Each structure stands twice: as C-alpha cells, then as structure tokens.
C-alpha distance (Angstrom), angle and dihedral (degrees) to the residues before:
residue distance angle dihedral
M1 . . .
S2 3.76 . .
F3 3.77 133.7 .
V4 3.76 124.5 -149.2
G5 3.79 109.6 -79.0
L6 3.81 95.0 8.7
P7 3.81 126.5 100.7
D8 3.78 119.4 -109.3
S9 3.82 116.4 -93.9
R10 3.81 89.1 -120.3
D11 3.80 87.7 64.3
Y12 3.79 89.7 57.4
A13 3.80 92.4 46.1
G14 3.78 89.9 51.2
A15 3.80 92.2 48.9
V16 3.79 92.3 51.3
T17 3.78 92.9 46.7
D18 3.79 91.9 46.8
S19 3.80 93.3 49.9
A20 3.79 109.3 31.5
G21 3.78 97.4 27.3
A22 3.80 97.1 40.0
A23 3.82 93.9 102.6
I24 3.79 95.4 54.8
P25 3.84 98.1 75.6
V26 3.81 89.1 51.5
F27 3.79 89.2 60.7
Q28 3.79 92.1 46.6
T29 3.81 94.8 54.6
D30 3.82 94.7 59.2
L31 3.81 115.5 72.9
A32 3.80 91.3 -145.3
T33 3.80 92.1 58.4
A34 3.83 100.5 29.9
Q35 3.81 93.0 108.1
L36 3.80 89.7 50.3
G37 3.81 88.7 51.8
L38 3.80 91.4 54.0
L39 3.80 91.2 48.2
A40 3.80 90.9 47.8
T41 3.81 91.0 50.7
D42 3.79 91.1 51.7
A43 3.81 92.4 45.7
F44 3.81 91.8 48.7
T45 3.81 91.1 51.5
K46 3.80 93.3 47.5
A47 3.80 91.8 46.5
A48 3.80 91.6 52.1
S49 3.79 90.5 48.2
T50 3.81 93.0 48.4
T51 3.79 91.2 48.1
A52 3.79 91.8 51.0
F53 3.81 91.0 49.1
G54 3.81 91.4 48.6
A55 3.79 91.8 50.1
A56 3.82 91.1 49.1
A57 3.82 90.9 49.2
F58 3.82 90.9 49.5
L59 3.81 91.1 51.2
A60 3.81 91.3 48.1
I61 3.81 91.3 51.6
A62 3.80 90.7 47.6
L63 3.80 90.7 50.2
I64 3.81 91.8 50.8
A65 3.80 90.5 46.6
T66 3.81 90.7 56.2
L67 3.80 89.1 59.6
F68 3.81 89.0 64.3
V69 3.80 95.9 50.3
R70 3.78 109.4 109.3
P71 3.77 123.6 -153.1
A72 3.78 115.6 -100.6
R73 3.76 115.2 -95.7
V74 3.77 114.6 -119.9
P75 3.80 109.8 -130.5
V76 3.77 114.2 -120.4
V77 3.78 110.1 -120.3
P78 3.81 112.9 -159.8
N79 3.73 117.6 -123.4
A80 3.82 108.5 -93.4
E81 3.82 92.1 -138.6
A82 3.79 92.6 53.3
V83 3.82 91.6 50.5
E84 3.84 92.9 52.3
R85 3.80 94.6 54.7
C-alpha cells in the first residue's frame, strides 16, 4: 500500500531486512554457523512480529485514551459593565 508522495511499505521492509538482517545470511553460508543462522532468522522474525504487536497495542491504547479527553472549559468572564456597578 502506498500513498501519494510516500514510498511503498515494501521499500521499508527491504531496507530493514537489508540493514538489520544483513548478517544472518553470512551465518547460514558457513556449515559451522548454519544452526546459528537458522536461530537468528527465527529470532529476527519473532522480534519483528513482537514489535508490530507492541506498536499496534500502543496505538489502540492511545485511541482509547483519546475517548476520555474532555474539551477544555472556557472560563466565564464577568461582564465588565456589571462589575463596575
């Protein structure tokens, strides 16, 4: 999904995978560290999922909190003429 003037979400996903997950394939190519590469892949996936869930929960709490925000009360200023009398 993309909005006018904003990059596509797949571009962001690719950037994150290319930066944060760039070390994982290096581990997977070496037989001595292949198991570590599989564990790192699983951990990276779970971390991304947990982060997305946390962000969604935070937004839901913020949305609910906005329902309890009351409008500001306008202070009542007495009429200047009535005060002078």
